[in-house]
N, C-alpha and C positions, 0 to 999 in steps of 0.2 A: 313845705310851708315854712315861712320865715319866722323869726322871733320878733318882728316888728310890733311895737306897741305893747309887748308883754309886760315891760316894766311899769307902764301906766295902768295896766289891768291889775297886776298883783301888788303894786306899791303906789296906788293913786294918791295924788296930792289934793285932788278935789273929786267929789262924788255927787252926782245928781240922783235923787230918788224920784223917778217919774211914776206918778201914781201915789205919791205920799199922801197920807190921810190923817185927819183928826178923829176918825171913827175907830174907837177902841176895838181891838180884836181883828181889824181888817189887816190884810197883808201889807198894805201901804203904811199903816200905823206901826205895825211890828217892825218892819224893815228900818224905818227911820228911828224908832225908839232904840232898837238894838245898836245902831251906829252911834247914837248919842250915848247910850249906856256903856259902850265899849271904849268910850273916851278916844274915839278916832281923832287923830291929831290934825288931819287935813280939814278942808272946808266942805261943808255939806249944804247942798242946795235942794230943798224940797220943790218938786214941780207938781202943781195941782191946778187944773184949769179954772177952778172957781174960788179957791181959798186964798186970801191975801197972806195968811200965815198958817203954818202947820206945826203943831206942837211947839209953838212959841218962836219959830224961826220963819223969817220972811220967805214966802213962797213965790214962785214964778209960774205964769200960765203955760209957758212952753220952754223947752230947752234953749230955743233961740233968744229968749229974754234973759237968760242967766248972764250976769255981767262979766264973767271971766270964763276962760276955756276950762272945760270939764274933762278930766282924764277918764273917768268911769261912770257910766250910767247904769243904775239898777232899775229895770223896767218891770213894773207891776200894773199893767193895764190890760183890758180885755184883748184876747188873741187877735181879733180883727183890727185892732188899733196898732198892733205891734209893727207891721211893715212901715206905716207912715211914721211911727215914732223912731224907728231905726233910721229911716231916711232923714228925719230932722236931726238926729244925733250926728249922722254923717255930715250933713250940711253945716253943723255947728263945730265940726272938728273934734268930736268926741272920739277918743282912742279905742275904747272898748265898752261892751255892755254885757251885763248879766241879765238874762231874760228869765224872770221868775214865772211869768204868765204861762198857763197851760192852755191846751186846746189845739195842739199841733199834731204831729204824726201819731201820737198816742190815741187820737180819736178817729183815725181813718184817712181815706184818700183826700178829703177836703182839707183836713189838718196838715197832711203831708204837703199839699200844694202851697198852703200858707207858709209852712216852714221853708220850703224851697224859695219862695219869694223873699222871705226875710234874709236867707243866706245870700241870695243874689244881690240884694240891696246892700247888705253889709260888705260884701266883697267889692262892690263898685266904689265904695267910699274908704275901704281899708279899715273898717271897724272890726275889731276882734270880738267874737261872740262866745259867751258861755251860756248854754241853754239851747232852746227854750225848755220850759218846764223844769227849771233848775232851782234848787234851794240856795244856791250860792256856793261859796268856798270859804275855807278857813286857812289863813296863812299864818304860819308860826312867826 
């Protein structure tokens, strides 16, 4: 395996939180709040299909509508939506994705099939994947 795009995954200049939310306590809310609270120096793009703004930041209905290239997507959508989300990330030129969503191989054969589909899509676009069912990573 090559090191292609690892710099964009571990030192991203722009991050999209797909599934960002205004609902306190939700995964999408906490992910975005943590990025803001950590004083991340890059650009953050909330992606939410129905909200024009999330936590006071302009949101986009899909990754394809984000006005600039995204280095890293953090994906927090239902498992069945993850393959299409990864495909959209690949089409938008996203370098890597952290898939927080659960419901993959840990739930049995159907989940394993879904995970294999995500892997295949990611490989076809050259998108680096961390996850699924991942809480993320901490970089010093």
